[in-house]
C-alpha positions, -999 to +999 in steps of 0.1 A: +000+001+000+012+035-008+004+064+013+011+100+000+008+127+026-012+159+016-016+194+031+022+198+041+023+166+060+052+141+063+052+104+063+079+092+087+093+058+095+106+058+131+139+043+138+135+009+157+148+010+194+176-012+203+169-034+232+205-045+237+235-022+236+266-031+215+283-042+248+256-067+254+236-048+282+199-050+281+183-015+278+151-008+296+131+021+283+125+048+309+094+070+313+115+100+310+109+124+280+130+113+250+123+127+215+120+101+185+140+099+154+131+085+120+134+090+082+111+108+059+095+084+035+073+109+018+068+146+022+042+171+010+062+200+025+090+217+005+112+220+037+118+182+041+131+159+015+126+120+012+152+101+030+161+129+057+167+117+091+147+139+115+141+144+153+104+148+165+084+147+197+076+111+206+038+119+211+034+139+178+016+129+148-008+099+139+007+064+141-001+038+115+008+001+110+011-009+073+025-044+063+037-049+099+058-017+097+052+014+118+048+049+102+038+083+115+021+112+096+035+145+112+030+182+108+063+200+099+062+220+131+065+187+151+099+183+139+128+195+160+157+190+138+172+175+107+201+151+116+230+152+093 
């Protein structure tokens, strides 16, 4: 299924969280605020390009599950930064 965002929205695929560190330590997700990161899959906004790595609020947007993959539809103002 193909999703094309409209009205200046972004379709983002969040990065998968790692449960084990490279040293073999099991990581436990804390309840502290932590922004999320992901990749722009499609963009109806001129500021963001397909493939850009971005940081956004973890509670922002609308979450979708398509073909067992998680996606988020975001407003451009929910993006904090572009990660080089």
